[in-house]
N, C-alpha and C positions, 0 to 999 in steps of 0.2 A: 439135234433137237429141231422140232418143227419151226420154220422161220416165222410162220404166222403166230405161233405161241410166243415167240420172243418179241415180236412186234406188239402183240396184245399186252404182254407183261410190261414192257418199257413204257408204252403210251398210258397204260393204266396207272403205273407208278407216278408218271409225270402229272397226270390228271389229279390223283390224290394229293400229291405234293402241292400243286397250285391251290387246290381247295383249302388244304391245311394252312398254308402260309397266308392266304387272303382272309380266312375266316377265324384266325386266332391272332393273339398279340405277337406271335413268333415272327410273322412276316415283317412287321415294322422293326422288331428288334434285330432281325437279320440285316435289314437295310441300314439300321442305325450303326451297325458295326462297320459298314462300308463308308457311310456318310451320315454323321449324326444329324438327326432332325430332317432327314430327306423326305419322309412321308409318314403321316399318321395312319394308324390301322384302319380307321373308318373310311379312309380314301381308298385303301387297297380293297376292302370289302365292296365298297361302292363300285369300284372299277370292275371287279369280278362279276358282280350281278349285272352291271350294264352290258358287259361283253356277252354274257350268257343270254341276256334279253335280246340283243341285236341278232346274234347267231340263231337263237331259237325262233325268232320271228321270221327270219329269212328261210329257215328250214320248213316252217309250217306253210309258208307261201308256196314253196316248191312242192311239198307233199300234196297240197290241196289243188294244185294246178289251176291257178287263177286264169281267167280269160284276159282279154285286152281292155276290159272296161275300166272305169274310174276307180273301182273298188281296190284293185291291185295297188294303185298309186297312193291311196290314203291309209293303207294299213300301217306303215311306219309312222306317219304323223300322229295317228290316233294312239298307237302304242307308246310313242315317246311322250305324248301329252299326259297320258295316265301316269307314266313313270315319273314325269316331271312333278306332278302333283304330290306323289308319295315322296319324291326326292326332297322337296321343300320340307316336308314333315320330318324326314330322316335327319337332315342337317340342323333343323330347329328343335330336335328332340320332341316332335309333336305326336308321337304314338302313345296315346293314353289308354288304349284298350278298353274304351267305353262302348256302350251300345249306341254308336253313331250310325245314322242312316246310311252314310256312304259305305261303311264297312259291311253292314248287313246286306245292303243291295249288291255289293260286289261279290260277296260269298254266295248269295242267292243266284246270281247270274252264273257263277261257276257250276253250281248244281244243275241249273237249267241246261247249260252247255253240254254237260256229261249226259244228261237224259236225252237230249236231242241227238247226240252222236249214236246212242244205242237204239233209241226207239223211233226217231224221226230223221234218219240220216239223209233222206231225200232233200231235206232243207239245206244240206251242206253242199249240194251239187250246183247251187246257184251262187253267183259271186257275192251277193249281199250276205248270204248265210255264211260263206267262207270268211268274209270280212269280220262279221260279228264273232264267230267262233275263234278265229285267230287272236283277236284282241282280248277276248275273255281268257282263253286257254293259256296264252303266253304272258300278256301284260300284267294281269292281276296277280298271279302267283309270285312273279319276280318282284312286283311292287310290294306285296305283303312281306316278302323276305327281308326287305329293308327294315321292317319293324321288329324283327326277332331279336337281334343283339341290342344290348345297352352299352353305351360308351360315354366317357367323359373326356373332353379335350383338355380340361384343366388338370385332371388327375392322370391323364394318359392311360385310361383303362378301356378294355373292350371285352364284353362278356362272351361266353362260350356256347350260347344256345344253338347257334347255327352249326358249329362243327359237330356237336353231339347229335343234332338232327340228322346230319349226313351219316354219322357213324351208325346210328340206329337204323337208318334206311338201308345202308350197306349190309348190316348184320341181318336185318329182316330178309333181304333178298337172298343173302348167302345161305342162311339157315333154311329158308323155305326151299331153295334149290336142292340142298344136300338131303334134307329129309324127304323131299319129293322124289329124288333120284333113287334113294335106297328103299323107301317104304311106300311111295305113292302108288295108289291103285285107282282112285276115284278122281276123274278129271273135273276140274273146276269149270273151264270154259273151252272145250275141245275145239270149237270152230274158230276161236279167237287166238288162244294161246295153248296149243296142245300139250305143252310140257307142264303146265300148272296143275297141281292136284290139291285136293282138300287136306290130305295128310301133310303136304308141304306147307300149306297155309297155316294149319294149326301148329306145326312145328316152328314156323317162323314167329308166330305170336308168342308161344311159350318161351322160346329161347331169347327172344328180344326182351320179354318182360324180365327175365333173369338178369340180362345185361343192364336193363333200366334200373333195376334195384340197386346195382352198384353205382350207377350214375347218381341216383338220388342220395345214396349214402355218402358219397365222397365229393359231390359237387352241390352242396346245399345252397350255394349262392345263386344257382340258376333259377330263372323265373318258373313258377308252377311246380307241380308234382310230376317228377319224371317217370314214375310208374304209370301214371295216366298218359303222359306224352308217349311213352314207349308202346303202350297198348294201342293208342290211336295210330301211331306210325305203322305198327305191325298189321293193324286191321285195314288201313287204307293204302299202304304202299302197293300191294298187289293190284288194287283198283287203278292206280296210276299207270301200271304196266299194261293193264287191259285196255285202258282208254287210248294209249298211244298205239297199241297193237290194232285196235279196232279202227283207228284213224288211218293207219297205213294200209290196213286190209281194204277199207272202203275205196282207197284211191290207188290200189295196186302198187304200193311202194314197199321195198324191203327194209331200207334204212333211211332215217331222216337226213343223214349226211355222212361225211367221212372226215370230219375235223379231228376226230380221235381215232387214229389208225387202229383197225382191228376191233373197235368198239362201236363204230357208227358216229352219229351226230350228237349234238347237245341234247336234243329231245329224247334220243335213245337212252342216254345216260341219266337224264333228269326227269324221266317220266313219273317216277314215284314222288320225287321232290315237288313237282308241279301240283300234285293233289294233296300231299301231306302239309305243305306250307299253309294253305287256307284253313285246313282242319286244325292245325296247331294254333294258328292265329286266332281262330274262333274260340278254341279252348282257353287261350290267355284272356280273351274278353270275358268268358263265363266264369273263369277262375276268380276274378275279382269279386264276384257276387256270392261265392260259396263260403 
């Protein structure tokens, strides 16, 4: 068997296992079996998102090849400040999913950053542009991710929105790849991601919607309607891949890193996640008014 395939398989399984244990109550339950009361689930999840944030920020700095100006040195302080603001809300249960100016501004900045990457990429070749893009592209999605699960320290509960978000993203990517491989003829963005096809995109949407139906039927406690969430994920997950592909293409980089052997870096694995989280977060805001 190909050694690279074995490496990819093992590292992929480890990656999925870490996500599963940190984004579901099973992580805390497993640790409880070793040492009762060792850690609550919300701290495992917070630790996971914090680690991904730090590694993702470092990878983005490397991809964009910052110069020696002051901008390179204030990326982490700005990212951590934004994450700290959301962290306070996380531990104080302060995510109300209302039309608050801060949320709408943050989501708007994400849209502007994506448009800038594709239409005004010259802005990203100066360090100030790199600084702004990195903070928006990395800090905001991971900060929004803190608001997706609901938990109760008193009742020792932790909801499953995040793990199903991951599952639907993985299924969307897998279905789109398989349908595109066997039936794809019309390229979606040949200069950015040559393997993506419109047939694969449609297949990913349809099959993810089918999976979303079962999530909605058997997980009624989840926030929102998961047929809608599934459609949003299937529609926007490919954009996340195109955003990161365009970013790497602009700066002549193949992979964002090598922290996951055979799979690349955090940004390579979470490109769809970084775009889907703000979209789903916005849906949870709008869903309260429907």
